N, C-alpha and C positions, 0 to 999 in steps of 0.2 A: 504496500501499499505506498501511497507518495501520500505527502502532505504539503500542499503549500500555505505559504505564512502572507496574510495581507497584514500591513504595517500601514494606517493614515498618520503621514506626518504633516505638520501644519509647522510654518515654520514662521522665524520675524519677520516683517514687511520688507523689501529691500536688500534681504540677505540673497536671492536667489541664485545667481549667479557665483557668490561665493561656497554658497550649501554643494550647489552641484559640481562646484571640483573639488570637494572635501570628498563628496561621495565618490568620484571618480576615483580618488586614490585610496580611499575606503573599500569598495565594495569585492577587490580580491581576500580582504578577510573573512570573508563568508565560506569561502573555499579553502583554508586551512583546518576546518573541522570536518572529518568524512559524515556522509550523510546529507551534504548540501549538493545540488547538482545544478541550481540556474538561481541567477538573482537578475533582475534589472528595477530600475527606479523609471515612474512615469510622473508626469504631472499634470494636475488637473488643468484643461483651458479654463473655465470657467471660474473655478473656486482660489486655485494658485497655491493648491496644497499639491502634496505627493503621495504616489500608492509604491511602494516598495514590495516586490512580491519576490519570494524564494520559495524553491520548491525543494524540499526535506524527505528524508526517507520515511522518517517518523518523528512526532511531536519531540520526543525525546533528545532527538538529534539538536533542534533547536535550543534545546535547552542547556547540552554541553556546550553548544555558541555562548549562549546568553553566561556561563560561567566562565569562562575562558580569558585570558588575557587578548584574544582577538576581539572578541568582541568590548572588551573597555578599551583598547584603540580604537574601534570604530567609534564609541561613542566622544570618546577624546578629539577624535577628528569632527563629527559632525553635530554632535548633541548642543553645541554653544549657539547652532543655529536653530535650534528647537523653541517655536512658541508656547507650547504645551508635552508631555511626554505623547509619545506615538499610540495610537489607537491599534491594539495590534491581535489579530483573532488567526488561527489554525485553520483552514478547510481543506475537504475530502471532495476527491472527484464524485461526480454525479453520474448517472446513464446519460446525459446532455453535454458531457465533458469535451471538447474538440480538440486538445492538444496543444493550448495556451502552454506557453514555456517550453514546451518540448523541442530539444534541437534535432 
């Protein structure tokens, strides 16, 4: 079974370019923890917020990442741009899944 992490990220106004540059530097940190297969960041056109999507083997793999030095570095690089803590959900595919984030 695979799990999709969905994190809604709201950042401080005017910090978009700096946040995106920090994320480009930080995204490879996800791949340092076993169980992560893909990560992407998309920006909302209407809201100006971001959605981070990460494909994990299981929720436990994401929890290992959150307890790792890689996660601490991720937060060090990008956390200063957050206007509020990210809202994170873990999703499982349904019969209607069509291959999002599949290589």
